[in-house]
N, C-alpha and C positions, 0 to 999 in steps of 0.2 A: 695288843699284839704279843705271842709268846715270844719269849727271850731264853737264850741259853739252852736250847733243847739238845737232850742226850737221850739217845737210843741205845739202852744198854742189853746186850744179849741174855736171852733167859737161859740158865742153865738147863742142860741135858733135854731141851725142846728146840729142835731146828726150826730156824726161821722165825723165832719168837722173841719179842723185845719188850723191855719195860721202858717206858719213856718218862721222862721227868723234864718237865720246863717250869717257867713262872709266867706270870703277867703282872703288870702293875696294877695294883689296888685303887679303888676310888677314894681310899682312906689316906691320903697323904702321900707320905714316902716309903708305904708299905707295900710288900708284893704278896702275891698268893701264888700258891703252890698249885703244880698241875702234875697228875700223874696218871698215865693210860697204859693199855696193853695194846701191841700192835704186833700183827702177823703178816710177814712179808711174802705174799704168794708168788705164783710164776707170773700171772698178768695182773694182779692187782694186790692191794693191801687192804686189811681191815682194822679198825682200831675201836676200842671202847674205853670210855673215859668213865670210871664208876661213879664219879661224883657228878656228873653232868649228862649223861645221855646215851643216846641209841648206838648200835653199831654202825659206823661208816665206813663204807667201801671207797678206797681211795684208788684211783686208774691212773698210773704213769701215762705220760706223753711227751711228744716233743716240745721243744721250745717254740717252734712256729706253728703249733697247733692252735686253732682260734680262740680256745677258751683257757690256754695253759696258765698256770698260776705256780709260782715257785713253791717246793715243798720242803720238808725240813729232812725226809728220808730219801724221796725220789728227787731227782732234778728238778720235774715239772711234773703236775698234775692236772686232771680235768675238773676237779671242785668236789665239794662234799654232797651232790645231788643223789647219791645212792645210799639210803641210810634206813634202819628199822629201829623203831623203838621195843615195837612188840615182840622181836626175837630176844630182847634182853631178858624179859619175862617167861616168855615160851621156852626159852633155853636155860633159864634158872641161873645167868650169870652171877647175879649176887652171892645166892648161896653157895655157888663153886668157889667163888673170890674167898667168901668168909670161911669157908672150908677148907680152904689152902689146896683146892684142887684144880692146880693150874694147867696141867694136862686137858683137862675137860674144858676148861675156859678157852685155851687155844685151839682145841679141836673146832669149838663153836666159830671162833674167827677164821679158820682155814675152811670151814664150810661155807661162810660167807663170801670168802674170797672166790671161792670155786663156783659160785651161782652164776 
């Protein structure tokens, strides 16, 4: 389970965040860092964690919605069922990240929110 989640606004890009968190490691008293990029759209958010995976679309919901789970950014969300691994490669997210093209990276996350 992630602990100590911090969503830090990304400079000069509206609704964009760098997310820092940690998870207990299987290696005793150690912890593992997690870092991701999150875009908070009008009706959903999208997140990409460079080390581990796909673009995941997060849909906020009310507390009493049937599949509601607590979320670190929204109060509640419907889960992680809407994701794409192919888009990571098709949209060249790793290249954008390594080149420092954060505008391009967040544009992709925004596009995924709008789907």
